[in-house]
N, C-alpha and C positions, 0 to 999 in steps of 0.2 A: 418506463425509463428503468434501466438497469444499471445504477451508478456503481455498484460494488460487485455483484455476483458476476457480471459480464466479464471482468478481468480473468476469472478463473477459467470461464469457458473458452475464451479465445486464446488463453494461454495453452490449452490442450491442443489447439490446432498447430501451434508453433512446435509443441513437442512432438506431434505426429510427423513433421517434416525433419526436424533437427535431431541430433543424437540426444540421449537421455540426459536430463539435467542433474546437477549436483543435489545433495540433500537440501531440503528446503528449511529455512529459518523464518522466525517471525520478528517483527519490530513493532514496538508500541510507544511511540514518541509522545510526550506530553508538552504542548505549546501554551504559553501564557496569552491566550487570546480566545475568548469565547463569545464575543458579541459582534464583531465586525464580519459580515458575510463575505466581503471582498478578500480579507486576509485569509479566512478559512478556506475559501475557494482556491486561492493561490497555493496554499499548502497541499490541498488535495491534488491540484493539477501538477505539482512538482513531483509527487510520489508517482501519480499515473504516467507521467512523461517517460518513465524508464521502462523499456521493454521487459517483459517476463515477471513484472512485479505485480501482485494482485492486491488491490485495496479491498480489504475484508469488511471494514466497519470504521466509522468515525462518529464521535459525539462531541457536542459543544455545550457548555454550561455558562450562562451569564453570570450567575452568582459566584460560582468558582472562577469565572473568567479564564476558562481553560478549555482546550480541545485535546481530545486523545484520538490518535489514528492507530489503526491496526492494519498492517499489510504483511505479506509474506512473499517468498520467492527463493531463487537461488542466492547464496550468501552474497556475492559480489553485487548483484543487482539490487538487493535489499539495502546494502550499505551505500551504494550510489543514490538510491531514492531518498534514504535518510539525510544524506549530505545535502542533496538538493533542497529538501524541505527545511533544514536547518538554515541554509542560505537564505531562503525566502523569509523565514522568521526573523533572521538578523536584520534583513533590510526593511521589514514592515512593522516590526514590534519594538516599541520604546518602552523599556521597564519604568522609566522615569514618569511615564503617564499611566501606569498600570495599578489598578486597585482590584483586588479579588480576595475571597476568604480562603483560597487554597495557598498553602505555602509553596514558595517558589524561589529560585535564585537566578533564573535565567529566561530570556525570551523563548528559547527551547529549554525547558527545565530539565528534563530527563529523557535519555533515549536508551532504552534497554533492548538487547537482543536476546531472543529466547530460542533455544534449540527445540526443533519439532520432532527429532529423532534422538535416540540414545547416544549416537556418535556425532552429534551436531555441535557439542560444546566446543571443540577446537576451532571450527569454522566461526562461531560466535566470537570467541576470544580474539581471533585474527582480525575480523572486520571491526570489532569494538576498538581495537588499537589503531587500525587503520584510519578509522573515522576521527578518532581523538586527534591523531596527528594532523589530518587534513584540516579540521576546524581550527585547530590552534595556529596552524601556519597561515592558511588562507584567510580565516576570518578574524584573527587576532582575539579569540576567546579562550580564557583558560578553561581546561578540561580536566574533570576529576573522574577517575574510574572507580566503580563501585561494584558491590556484590562479588561474583565470581572473577571478575576482572580486576578487583581492587589490588593496588600496589602496596597498600598499607592497612593494617587491621583497623585503624581508627576510622577509615573512610569506608569500610565495607557496607555499613547501613546508610541508606539514603538520608534518613533523618539526621544523621551525624553530620553530613555535609551541608544540609540545610540549617543546622542549628544556628539560631541568631539571625536568619535571613541573610541579606546581602551585606549588611553591616557586620554581622558576626563573622561572615566568610572572609570578607575584606581584612578584618582585624587579624584573623588566624594567619592568612597569607603574609601579612606584613611583619607578624611577630615570631611566628613558629616555623622554623625551616622544614619541619615534617608535613606542613600544609602547603608547600609549593605544589602548583598543579602538575599533573602528569605530562600535559602538553599545553602549549601556548604560553603567553606572557604571565608574569607573576603579579598580575592586577587585573581587576574586573574590566570587561568591555564597558564603555560609557553607556551604551544603550541596551546591550544584550546580556550584560551580567556575566554569569559563568554557565557551563554546561556539564551535567553529570552523565556519563556514558558507562554501560555496563552489560553484564551478562547475568541473567537470573532464570529460574525455573518459571513455569506458568504461575501467574498471580491472578487472583480474582479481586476486582474492585467492587465492593458490595456496600451499598449505603442504606441505612434505615432512617426514615423520616419521622419526626415526633409532632404531635399536636400541641405545640407550644412555641412561642417566640423567645423563650428564656434561654440564651446561649449557655448559661452556666449549667443548666440541667444536661444538655448535650455533652458538654466537657466533663461533667461529673460522671456520666455513664461511660464515656470514652475512656477515661481513667480507670474506672473500675474493671473494664473487660479486656484491655489490652495486655499483651505479654510483658511488657516493660514494667508494669505496675503489679505484676503478679496474676494477671487474669488469664485468659485463654492462650495457649501456646499458638505460635505462627499467626498471631493476630496483631495488626497495627490499628489504631483507631484515634480519630480526633473529632472534636465537636466543632461544627460550622454553622453559621447563619444563612439561611435561604431567604434573603430580604424580599426578593420578588414574590415569594410565595407565602410570606409571614409565618414561617415556621423554622425549626432548626433540624439539624441532621447529624447523626453519627456516621462519619464517613470511615470506612474500613478497608483495609487490604488483607486479604487471607493469602499468606505467603506459601502455605501448603494446605490445600483444601482436604488433603487425606487426613491430616491431623485434626484441623478444625474445620469442618464442613459449613456451608452456609447456614443450614438449618440451626446449627449449634450457636453460631454467631448471632443469628436473628433472635433466637430464644434468650441468649444472654442479654441482649439489648432490651428485649420485652420485659424480662425478669427485673431488670434495674429500673425500668421506666415504671413499672407498677409499684415498686417501693416508693417511688416519688410521686405517685399519683397521676401519672402522664400516660396517655394512650399512644400507641404507634399508629402512625398515618399511613404507612406502607414502606416498601423497600424499592431499590432500583439497582440495576446491574450496569456497570460502566464497561463498555468494551465487550469482549467475547470470554467464553469460559469453556473448559473442556467437558465433553460429553459425560465423562465419569463424574464430574462435580454435580451435574444435573441429575444423574442417576442416584447419587447419594442423597440429594436434596429430596427427591421424590420418595425414596424408601423411607426417610425419616418422617416426612410429612403424612404419608399414607400408612405407615407402619407395616410395610410389606414384609411378608415373611417368605424366606428361601427365594428371594429375588436373584435372578441371574442377569448380568448385563447382556448376554445373548438374547434376552427376551425383547431387546430394543430393535425395532424393525430395521433401522438403518445399520445397526451392528451386523445383523444377519445378512443384509444385502452386500455389505462390504466384504464380509467373510466369503460370501458365495462367489463374488467376482474377483477375489484376491488372486486367483490363478489365471485370470483372463489375460490374453495377450495385450500388453500395454498400448501398442500401436492401435489395436482394435478398439480399445477403451477410449484412447485420445480422439480418435476419429468419430466414434460414436458420440462422445460428449460434445464435440464441436458441431455435429450435425443436429443433435438435439437443441443446442443452443441457438443455431440459426432458425430451426423450425419453431422455436418458442414465441409466444405472443408478446415479445418484447422488441423494442426498436434496434437493439444491437445484440450480437453481431449481425450485420446485414450485407448489403451489396458491396460495400467497399472492402470488407474483410474477406468476402467470398472471391472477389476480383484478385486480391493480393494472393490468396491461397492458390488460385488458378495459375497466376504468374509464377509462384513458387514452384508448383508442380511442373510447369513448362521447363522451368530452369533445371529441375531435377532430371527430366528426360534429356535435356541438352547435355547435362554433365555426364550422363551415362555414355552418350554417344562420343563426347569429347575424350573421355577416358579410354574408351575402346578404340578410338581413332588416334590417340596420342596427341591430341591438341592441347598442349600444356598451357599456352597463353589464354585460350578461350576457356579452358577449365578454371583458371584463376578468376576471369571475369564473371563467368556464370556462377561461381561460388559466391562471389561478393554480392551479385544481384539476388541470388537465392536467400542469402542471409538477410539482406535488406527488405525483401518482400515478406519474409517471415515477420520481421519486426513491424511492418506496416499492417499485418493482420491485426495486431494488438493496438497499433497506434490509431487505426481508423476507428475502432470502437471507442477508444479513449477520447478521441477528438469530438466524435458525436456526443458522447456523454457530457463532455465539457460545454458544447454548445447548449445543449438542454439545460444545464446548470445556469448558464449565462442568461437564458431566457426567463429563468425563475426568479432572477434578481428583481426586487420590487421596482416598478417603473419610476418611483421618485428618487432612487439611488443614482447620484450623478455619474458614477462610473459604469452604469449599465450599458449604455451605447458602445463605449470602448470595449467592454468585456464581450459583448456580442459580436462586434466587428473582428476582434482578434480571434475568437473561437471559429467564426465563420471562415476566416481565411485559413486556419489550420486545417479545418474540415474539407476545405476545397483543395488545398495544396496536396494533401495526402493522396487522394485518388488520382489527381493529375500525376504525381510521382509514380504511382502504380502503373499508369498508362505508359509513361515514358520508360520505365524499367521493363515493362512487357514487351514493348517494341524493340528494345535493345536484346532482350532474350531471344525474340524471334529471329532477329537479324543474325546473331551468332549461331544459332541452331542452323539456319539456311547456309551460312558460310562454311560450316562444318560438315555439311551433307556429303560432298564429294569424297571425304576421307573415311567415312564410316563404313562399316561392313553392310552388305546388302540386307543381311537378316534384321537389322535394326533401323533401316531407313524409314520404314513405316511408323516406327516408334518416334522418330524425329519429326516426321510430318505431323503426328498427334501433338508433339510438343509446340510446333509452330501454330497449329490450330488452337491450342490452349493459350498461347501467348496473344494471338489476335483476340480471342474472347476476353481475356483479361484487360487488354488495351482498350477494347470497345466499352467494356463495363466501366473502367476507371474514367474514361473520357465522358460517358453518359452521366456518371455521378457529378463529375466536375461540372458539366453543363447545367445540372439541376441546381447545384448550389449557387452557381454565379448568378442565377436569376434572382436570388435573394439580395444581392449586393452588386450593383452595376459597376462599382468602383474596381472590383475584382476583374471584370471583363477587361478593363484597360490594362491592368498591371500584369495579368496572365496571358493576354492575348497572343503574344509571340510564342509562348510555350504551347499554348493549345493549338496554334496553327501548325507548329512544327510536329506535333503528335498526330494531327490529322493527315499531314502529309506522309509521315512515316508509316502510318497505319495503312494507307492506301497502297503504298509501295510494297509493304509486307504482304497484303492480300494478293498482290499481283505475283509475288513469288511463290506462294503457296499452291 
């Protein structure tokens, strides 16, 4: 199973066909749910339902009762994925029933957008405000902007917005005009609380566990090392209890790893722990971190002299391929992903790619022949088939996740049924679209120049192949649920008939 990496690979196939994408941004939303698999899976599905968004990582912790998702993509797609996930969280998470050691003020507690390029800040600021407005209007949740998106200096720091928890925030909203939300109503949502949305630089969430169950010790160490109490710069820290493991933890955020690297933060915790007669049990990383941060940690731990980041194999490979044709790289990555020993991307994605290529050949003929109406239709079909490359992989991964739900969970049958239906309807749609592409190509043959008629015939052959492949995948999935045969029988029959007619035209 490839639940996260696949989205990157299949995204390359989309970029191979479509024009180059905008600069990428990252989003790292934190949700107040770390125990219910159904809610967590619904959040992941919401993100992966948006084309061109790549789910990179996710973690869930029962003691913190919190999940952190990391995904990236073009700005507008990332914003849409974040909005869908926030909508799911609002529907499924009730803060009135929530208990966890991590501070929070919302079902979706915080949604930071992170620029992945030097010129990505403007995109992040734009989508942060767009999302704040949508959440405030559609969901009735008060939204506060923080960090680089903050509208007021007092709200720049996340901990300032969270100060006093829900009660503290509600009191400030009621009594202080400067604490009215940036978007949404001037009161907390009854079950979802409030939401903090912002723009920040890359942050490393890094925790150190201690061999004790004395929470006061973790709090003492956190107070000693954090910047706000005169400790390390660019370091935030709190002490929390991990009841399920019988230990406590110093949970840290490194807001600038170049100023305070992980090795220095770890050493600071260890030094304070030794003073108190406590041993360090280990450390953990939440989410992802930049390669440069890992390089710095390795240098400090190994005391490397004259270390050059170019000595990292991946860095040298990236530099060597930097001037490679982007289209060549995109196609190569997609082919490698299909060839990998993983279940996705596979037949459905390849069928969608074949259909999109057929549409591209049809577009060439239509444009050369002046077929304006068919150009519009083929362009729409091409765009949708591009989306289905990603959607098919996402659907299959979602089905695998549904099968992983423990058998005793009451929602497991419904989750499997829903995922199977989606995984069946997608290849059926690929087959339907491919038949449509083939018909449009055939209809345009009389008007195209003789020199490109053979190319149009290749387009029809590709369309037939895509339709047959999509139909085959549909038939295979239907065998797993006979109810789908009844509900989809009319569409399947229509595709079979259209496919036979198309073969006769070729």
